C-alpha positions, -999 to 999 in steps of 0.1 A, spaced: -162 672 484 -130 684 469 -106 705 485 -83 729 470 -91 711 440 -76 676 455 -99 650 464 -102 641 501 -82 610 514 -99 583 519 -104 547 533 -125 514 521 -135 490 547 -136 459 535 -149 426 554 -139 392 538 -157 362 536 -196 370 544 -214 339 547 -241 330 572 -219 308 597 -195 340 598 -223 368 603 -220 358 642 -183 370 637 -186 400 624 -217 416 639 -209 430 671 -178 449 647 -206 460 621 -230 478 653 -203 491 664 -193 508 634 -224 517 628 -226 535 658 -196 556 645 -222 575 617 -223 567 582 -193 546 576 -200 526 545 -186 489 541 -177 464 509 -191 433 519 -174 401 503 -201 376 501 -189 340 493 -225 320 477 -219 287 494 -190 293 516 -171 261 522 -200 240 503 -223 246 538 -238 278 531 -256 282 503 -274 314 501 -304 299 492 -309 283 524 -305 314 543 -328 339 539 -327 353 567 -289 361 563 -304 374 529 -322 400 540 -294 412 564 -273 419 530 -303 441 513 -304 458 550 -268 466 543 -270 477 508 -298 496 520 -275 511 540 -249 521 514 -224 492 515 -214 473 483 -217 436 479 -187 424 459 -185 385 444 -157 361 467 -154 333 446 -179 305 450 -169 280 474 -141 296 494 -122 266 493 -94 251 471 -109 214 463 -85 214 433 -64 181 425 -34 178 446 -6 203 440 20 200 407 49 216 423 71 231 453 54 262 453 20 249 443 16 228 475 36 260 494 3 287 481 -22 262 484 -13 242 515 13 267 536 0 300 529 -40 289 524 -61 261 517 -91 288 504 -68 296 468 -102 286 454 -91 304 420 -57 297 417 -52 266 394 -90 273 372 -85 274 338 -103 297 320 -132 274 314 -138 264 349 -130 301 365 -158 313 339 -181 292 345 -178 294 387 -179 334 380 -210 331 362 -223 306 391 -218 330 416 -232 362 397 -263 345 394 -270 342 425 -261 377 432 -289 379 403 -315 359 418 -312 379 450 -314 415 429 -280 424 442 -261 449 425 -222 436 418 -196 461 407 -163 434 418 -149 400 417 -122 390 446 -104 363 443 -101 344 479 -64 350 496 -63 371 464 -48 342 444 -61 344 403 -51 317 382 -44 336 339 -71 315 338 -91 338 358 -82 367 347 -89 359 313 -124 348 319 -128 380 341 -125 402 311 -151 384 294 -178 395 320 -194 426 335 -181 437 362 -158 470 366 -132 461 392 -112 431 409 -81 434 435 -54 421 446 -41 432 483 -19 467 468 -41 475 438 -74 476 425 -79 464 386 -103 481 365 -118 457 341 -117 446 314 -80 455 309 -65 450 341 -51 488 346 -40 486 379 -48 519 405 -26 519 440 -48 512 466 -28 495 496 -43 475 526 -34 466 556 -47 428 565 -37 406 594 -31 370 604 -49 364 635 -51 324 638 -23 325 664 -10 353 696 22 353 677 8 362 639 -16 388 659 17 405 674 36 402 645 4 415 622 0 445 646 33 459 639 40 448 606 1 471 602 13 501 628 45 503 601 24 503 572 0 525 582 24 552 591 45 545 559 13 551 540 0 583 559 -2 605 527 -15 580 502 -46 588 488 -70 556 502 -59 534 522 -81 503 524 -89 481 558 -93 441 549 -109 422 577 -114 387 581 -141 361 606 -110 351 623 -101 388 629 -132 395 652 -124 359 671 -102 381 691 -101 412 710 -68 423 703 -71 424 666 -108 429 665 -100 461 689 -68 470 662 -93 472 637 -119 497 655 -91 519 668 -76 520 637 -109 532 617 -117 555 644 -84 575 640 -82 574 602 -118 588 599 -108 618 627 -73 620 605 -102 628 578 -102 603 556 -136 598 536 -153 558 539 -158 548 505 -169 513 492 -147 498 464 -173 504 439 -180 541 450 -146 551 450 -135 533 412 -166 550 401 -145 586 419 -112 577 399 -136 573 369 -144 610 368 -116 626 388 
């Protein structure tokens, strides 16, 4: 759809950390989104979330994901374990990124061989399930240079960081600003709401806007309702909901 020769503004609804144990958090929200109409989502799927959610042992969840695919959703690879099990940090900066900022930066310190092995293992899980996969998003968006080199060797179309999508294998950056909450405590939720509202107004005219949701957001009424209200507002403003893969394809054909 084109208006006056210009593609309509869009939005991307992205559900992080999709796994058997996080689906109960997401289910009421997803049902509410489905009730709004045709709003495709990008689901970031973890093959074995925290070493206790292997998809091979969760046939009901896998059938659910197949149903989401049939509705028009996209499944993207989101790490393998979504847990940082690497050796102790070697510098203050590394300690901050791996133990203060997050404990889940699985791909932050991997060398190329390690990253490639884990990425290929994740892609094999998707292949076993018969799921198409176009993108990879590192847990907490943290990627080592080894991970970047490994991604250049794989048949994936994109990866992303909080403000950009990167077309692979060249790592061509495309602006795609995103909103995200830190919902682990009341003060973080309060600050997140203020910041996201400021960013949403700042990016009012952006060609696209990503909404990056996490399971913890769904466990608190304020954050869950914020995402639903924001989604409805953006839809009412005429933004077209697209998956990441669909949006990237549109950029390529523009």
